[in-house]
KOLGU-4560 file (N, C-alpha, C; in nm, 3 decimals, padded with zeros to 5 digits):
<recs>
<n_xx: -01.474 n_yy: -02.407 n_zz: -01.825 ca_xx: -01.452 ca_yy: -02.477 ca_zz: -01.701 c_xx: -01.498 c_yy: -02.386 c_zz: -01.587 mol: A seq: 1 type: UNK>
<n_xx: -01.581 n_yy: -02.436 n_zz: -01.500 ca_xx: -01.635 ca_yy: -02.359 ca_zz: -01.388 c_xx: -01.557 c_yy: -02.390 c_zz: -01.261 mol: A seq: 2 type: UNK>
<n_xx: -01.511 n_yy: -02.285 n_zz: -01.193 ca_xx: -01.439 ca_yy: -02.306 ca_zz: -01.068 c_xx: -01.537 c_yy: -02.294 c_zz: -00.952 mol: A seq: 3 type: UNK>
<n_xx: -01.536 n_yy: -02.391 n_zz: -00.865 ca_xx: -01.625 ca_yy: -02.392 ca_zz: -00.751 c_xx: -01.567 c_yy: -02.309 c_zz: -00.638 mol: A seq: 4 type: UNK>
<n_xx: -01.651 n_yy: -02.227 n_zz: -00.575 ca_xx: -01.605 ca_yy: -02.144 ca_zz: -00.464 c_xx: -01.581 c_yy: -02.231 c_zz: -00.341 mol: A seq: 5 type: UNK>
<n_xx: -01.468 n_yy: -02.217 n_zz: -00.283 ca_xx: -01.431 ca_yy: -02.296 ca_zz: -00.165 c_xx: -01.499 c_yy: -02.238 c_zz: -00.041 mol: A seq: 6 type: UNK>
<n_xx: -01.512 n_yy: -02.318 n_zz: 00.061 ca_xx: -01.577 ca_yy: -02.277 ca_zz: 00.185 c_xx: -01.489 c_yy: -02.194 c_zz: 00.276 mol: A seq: 7 type: UNK>
<n_xx: -01.360 n_yy: -02.187 n_zz: 00.249 ca_xx: -01.271 ca_yy: -02.113 ca_zz: 00.339 c_xx: -01.287 c_yy: -01.962 c_zz: 00.321 mol: A seq: 8 type: UNK>
<n_xx: -01.287 n_yy: -01.891 n_zz: 00.432 ca_xx: -01.300 ca_yy: -01.745 ca_zz: 00.429 c_xx: -01.165 c_yy: -01.682 c_zz: 00.400 mol: A seq: 9 type: UNK>
<n_xx: -01.168 n_yy: -01.566 n_zz: 00.336 ca_xx: -01.043 ca_yy: -01.494 ca_zz: 00.311 c_xx: -00.994 c_yy: -01.433 c_zz: 00.441 mol: A seq: 10 type: UNK>
<n_xx: -00.866 n_yy: -01.434 n_zz: 00.458 ca_xx: -00.806 ca_yy: -01.374 ca_zz: 00.577 c_xx: -00.731 c_yy: -01.248 c_zz: 00.536 mol: A seq: 11 type: UNK>
<n_xx: -00.743 n_yy: -01.144 n_zz: 00.618 ca_xx: -00.673 ca_yy: -01.020 ca_zz: 00.590 c_xx: -00.526 c_yy: -01.030 c_zz: 00.628 mol: A seq: 12 type: UNK>
<n_xx: -00.452 n_yy: -00.932 n_zz: 00.586 ca_xx: -00.310 ca_yy: -00.925 ca_zz: 00.621 c_xx: -00.295 c_yy: -00.881 c_zz: 00.766 mol: A seq: 13 type: UNK>
<n_xx: -00.189 n_yy: -00.921 n_zz: 00.831 ca_xx: -00.169 ca_yy: -00.877 ca_zz: 00.969 c_xx: -00.136 c_yy: -00.727 c_zz: 00.973 mol: A seq: 14 type: UNK>
<n_xx: -00.183 n_yy: -00.660 n_zz: 01.077 ca_xx: -00.155 ca_yy: -00.518 ca_zz: 01.095 c_xx: -00.017 c_yy: -00.503 c_zz: 01.157 mol: A seq: 15 type: UNK>
<n_xx: 00.070 n_yy: -00.429 n_zz: 01.090 ca_xx: 00.206 ca_yy: -00.408 ca_zz: 01.139 c_xx: 00.217 c_yy: -00.273 c_zz: 01.210 mol: A seq: 16 type: UNK>
<n_xx: 00.164 n_yy: -00.169 n_zz: 01.148 ca_xx: 00.167 ca_yy: -00.033 ca_zz: 01.206 c_xx: 00.022 c_yy: 00.016 c_zz: 01.216 mol: A seq: 17 type: UNK>
<n_xx: -00.028 n_yy: 00.030 n_zz: 01.336 ca_xx: -00.170 ca_yy: 00.061 ca_zz: 01.357 c_xx: -00.211 c_yy: 00.201 c_zz: 01.315 mol: A seq: 18 type: UNK>
<n_xx: -00.117 n_yy: 00.293 n_zz: 01.298 ca_xx: -00.152 ca_yy: 00.429 ca_zz: 01.259 c_xx: -00.104 c_yy: 00.462 c_zz: 01.118 mol: A seq: 19 type: UNK>
<n_xx: -00.084 n_yy: 00.361 n_zz: 01.035 ca_xx: -00.037 ca_yy: 00.382 ca_zz: 00.898 c_xx: -00.155 c_yy: 00.389 c_zz: 00.802 mol: A seq: 20 type: UNK>
<n_xx: -00.138 n_yy: 00.463 n_zz: 00.693 ca_xx: -00.240 ca_yy: 00.474 ca_zz: 00.589 c_xx: -00.200 c_yy: 00.390 c_zz: 00.469 mol: A seq: 21 type: UNK>
<n_xx: -00.300 n_yy: 00.348 n_zz: 00.396 ca_xx: -00.277 ca_yy: 00.282 ca_zz: 00.267 c_xx: -00.310 c_yy: 00.383 c_zz: 00.159 mol: A seq: 22 type: UNK>
<n_xx: -00.226 n_yy: 00.394 n_zz: 00.057 ca_xx: -00.247 ca_yy: 00.492 ca_zz: -00.049 c_xx: -00.239 c_yy: 00.423 c_zz: -00.184 mol: A seq: 23 type: UNK>
<n_xx: -00.344 n_yy: 00.440 n_zz: -00.265 ca_xx: -00.345 ca_yy: 00.391 ca_zz: -00.403 c_xx: -00.322 c_yy: 00.513 c_zz: -00.491 mol: A seq: 24 type: UNK>
<n_xx: -00.205 n_yy: 00.520 n_zz: -00.553 ca_xx: -00.165 ca_yy: 00.638 ca_zz: -00.630 c_xx: -00.197 c_yy: 00.616 c_zz: -00.777 mol: A seq: 25 type: UNK>
<n_xx: -00.279 n_yy: 00.705 n_zz: -00.832 ca_xx: -00.315 ca_yy: 00.699 ca_zz: -00.973 c_xx: -00.270 c_yy: 00.825 c_zz: -01.044 mol: A seq: 26 type: UNK>
<n_xx: -00.286 n_yy: 00.829 n_zz: -01.175 ca_xx: -00.243 ca_yy: 00.946 ca_zz: -01.251 c_xx: -00.341 c_yy: 01.063 c_zz: -01.236 mol: A seq: 27 type: UNK>
<n_xx: -00.469 n_yy: 01.035 n_zz: -01.209 ca_xx: -00.569 ca_yy: 01.141 ca_zz: -01.196 c_xx: -00.615 c_yy: 01.164 c_zz: -01.053 mol: A seq: 28 type: UNK>
<n_xx: -00.616 n_yy: 01.059 n_zz: -00.973 ca_xx: -00.657 ca_yy: 01.073 ca_zz: -00.834 c_xx: -00.590 c_yy: 00.967 c_zz: -00.748 mol: A seq: 29 type: UNK>
<n_xx: -00.588 n_yy: 00.993 n_zz: -00.618 ca_xx: -00.529 ca_yy: 00.902 ca_zz: -00.521 c_xx: -00.637 c_yy: 00.866 c_zz: -00.419 mol: A seq: 30 type: UNK>
<n_xx: -00.635 n_yy: 00.743 n_zz: -00.373 ca_xx: -00.729 ca_yy: 00.698 ca_zz: -00.270 c_xx: -00.648 c_yy: 00.666 c_zz: -00.145 mol: A seq: 31 type: UNK>
<n_xx: -00.688 n_yy: 00.725 n_zz: -00.033 ca_xx: -00.617 ca_yy: 00.707 ca_zz: 00.094 c_xx: -00.712 c_yy: 00.640 c_zz: 00.193 mol: A seq: 32 type: UNK>
<n_xx: -00.662 n_yy: 00.537 n_zz: 00.260 ca_xx: -00.741 ca_yy: 00.466 ca_zz: 00.361 c_xx: -00.664 c_yy: 00.460 c_zz: 00.492 mol: A seq: 33 type: UNK>
<n_xx: -00.733 n_yy: 00.491 n_zz: 00.601 ca_xx: -00.676 ca_yy: 00.482 ca_zz: 00.735 c_xx: -00.765 c_yy: 00.389 c_zz: 00.817 mol: A seq: 34 type: UNK>
<n_xx: -00.715 n_yy: 00.338 n_zz: 00.929 ca_xx: -00.800 ca_yy: 00.255 ca_zz: 01.014 c_xx: -00.927 c_yy: 00.331 c_zz: 01.055 mol: A seq: 35 type: UNK>
<n_xx: -01.039 n_yy: 00.262 n_zz: 01.061 ca_xx: -01.170 ca_yy: 00.324 ca_zz: 01.085 c_xx: -01.175 c_yy: 00.404 c_zz: 01.215 mol: A seq: 36 type: UNK>
<n_xx: -01.101 n_yy: 00.364 n_zz: 01.316 ca_xx: -01.107 ca_yy: 00.434 ca_zz: 01.444 c_xx: -01.029 c_yy: 00.567 c_zz: 01.443 mol: A seq: 37 type: UNK>
<n_xx: -00.959 n_yy: 00.597 n_zz: 01.335 ca_xx: -00.879 ca_yy: 00.720 ca_zz: 01.329 c_xx: -00.946 c_yy: 00.835 c_zz: 01.254 mol: A seq: 38 type: UNK>
<n_xx: -01.056 n_yy: 00.808 n_zz: 01.183 ca_xx: -01.118 ca_yy: 00.914 ca_zz: 01.103 c_xx: -01.267 c_yy: 00.888 c_zz: 01.085 mol: A seq: 39 type: UNK>
<n_xx: -01.344 n_yy: 00.997 n_zz: 01.066 ca_xx: -01.487 ca_yy: 00.983 ca_zz: 01.037 c_xx: -01.508 c_yy: 00.914 c_zz: 00.903 mol: A seq: 40 type: UNK>
<n_xx: -01.429 n_yy: 00.953 n_zz: 00.805 ca_xx: -01.434 ca_yy: 00.890 ca_zz: 00.672 c_xx: -01.300 c_yy: 00.821 c_zz: 00.650 mol: A seq: 41 type: UNK>
<n_xx: -01.290 n_yy: 00.692 n_zz: 00.676 ca_xx: -01.161 ca_yy: 00.625 ca_zz: 00.669 c_xx: -01.105 c_yy: 00.609 c_zz: 00.527 mol: A seq: 42 type: UNK>
<n_xx: -01.191 n_yy: 00.620 n_zz: 00.425 ca_xx: -01.143 ca_yy: 00.611 ca_zz: 00.286 c_xx: -01.182 c_yy: 00.740 c_zz: 00.215 mol: A seq: 43 type: UNK>
<n_xx: -01.082 n_yy: 00.809 n_zz: 00.160 ca_xx: -01.107 ca_yy: 00.935 ca_zz: 00.090 c_xx: -01.033 c_yy: 00.937 c_zz: -00.043 mol: A seq: 44 type: UNK>
<n_xx: -01.090 n_yy: 01.010 n_zz: -00.139 ca_xx: -01.030 ca_yy: 01.024 ca_zz: -00.272 c_xx: -00.985 c_yy: 01.168 c_zz: -00.290 mol: A seq: 45 type: UNK>
<n_xx: -00.866 n_yy: 01.185 n_zz: -00.347 ca_xx: -00.807 ca_yy: 01.317 ca_zz: -00.369 c_xx: -00.761 c_yy: 01.328 c_zz: -00.514 mol: A seq: 46 type: UNK>
<n_xx: -00.787 n_yy: 01.444 n_zz: -00.577 ca_xx: -00.735 ca_yy: 01.467 ca_zz: -00.711 c_xx: -00.584 c_yy: 01.481 c_zz: -00.707 mol: A seq: 47 type: UNK>
<n_xx: -00.519 n_yy: 01.462 n_zz: -00.819 ca_xx: -00.373 ca_yy: 01.464 ca_zz: -00.825 c_xx: -00.320 c_yy: 01.605 c_zz: -00.855 mol: A seq: 48 type: UNK>
<n_xx: -00.368 n_yy: 01.704 n_zz: -00.782 ca_xx: -00.322 ca_yy: 01.841 ca_zz: -00.794 c_xx: -00.260 c_yy: 01.885 c_zz: -00.662 mol: A seq: 49 type: UNK>
<n_xx: -00.175 n_yy: 01.985 n_zz: -00.665 ca_xx: -00.101 ca_yy: 02.027 ca_zz: -00.546 c_xx: -00.191 c_yy: 02.056 c_zz: -00.426 mol: A seq: 50 type: UNK>
<n_xx: -00.299 n_yy: 02.130 n_zz: -00.446 ca_xx: -00.388 ca_yy: 02.164 ca_zz: -00.334 c_xx: -00.446 c_yy: 02.038 c_zz: -00.270 mol: A seq: 51 type: UNK>
<n_xx: -00.482 n_yy: 01.941 n_zz: -00.351 ca_xx: -00.536 ca_yy: 01.816 ca_zz: -00.299 c_xx: -00.428 c_yy: 01.734 c_zz: -00.229 mol: A seq: 52 type: UNK>
<n_xx: -00.307 n_yy: 01.737 n_zz: -00.281 ca_xx: -00.197 ca_yy: 01.665 ca_zz: -00.216 c_xx: -00.167 c_yy: 01.726 c_zz: -00.080 mol: A seq: 53 type: UNK>
<n_xx: -00.181 n_yy: 01.858 n_zz: -00.069 ca_xx: -00.164 ca_yy: 01.924 ca_zz: 00.061 c_xx: -00.272 c_yy: 01.877 c_zz: 00.158 mol: A seq: 54 type: UNK>
<n_xx: -00.394 n_yy: 01.854 n_zz: 00.109 ca_xx: -00.502 ca_yy: 01.803 ca_zz: 00.195 c_xx: -00.470 c_yy: 01.664 c_zz: 00.247 mol: A seq: 55 type: UNK>
<n_xx: -00.405 n_yy: 01.582 n_zz: 00.166 ca_xx: -00.366 ca_yy: 01.448 ca_zz: 00.211 c_xx: -00.272 c_yy: 01.460 c_zz: 00.330 mol: A seq: 56 type: UNK>
<n_xx: -00.178 n_yy: 01.554 n_zz: 00.323 ca_xx: -00.080 ca_yy: 01.570 ca_zz: 00.430 c_xx: -00.145 c_yy: 01.614 c_zz: 00.560 mol: A seq: 57 type: UNK>
<n_xx: -00.257 n_yy: 01.686 n_zz: 00.551 ca_xx: -00.327 ca_yy: 01.730 ca_zz: 00.672 c_xx: -00.397 c_yy: 01.613 c_zz: 00.733 mol: A seq: 58 type: UNK>
</recs>
């Protein structure tokens, strides 16, 4: 059965806290995203080791 793509565009979630980061926590690495206007590289990946976790805090 083939599903036809609808014409409606996807809508994002509303922004509640403008200076908050999104973090995807994995067993080997974590991905952190901040609003584009807050950083040169708004999405960064960090290994799951102490030194890298310290970099996230910075």
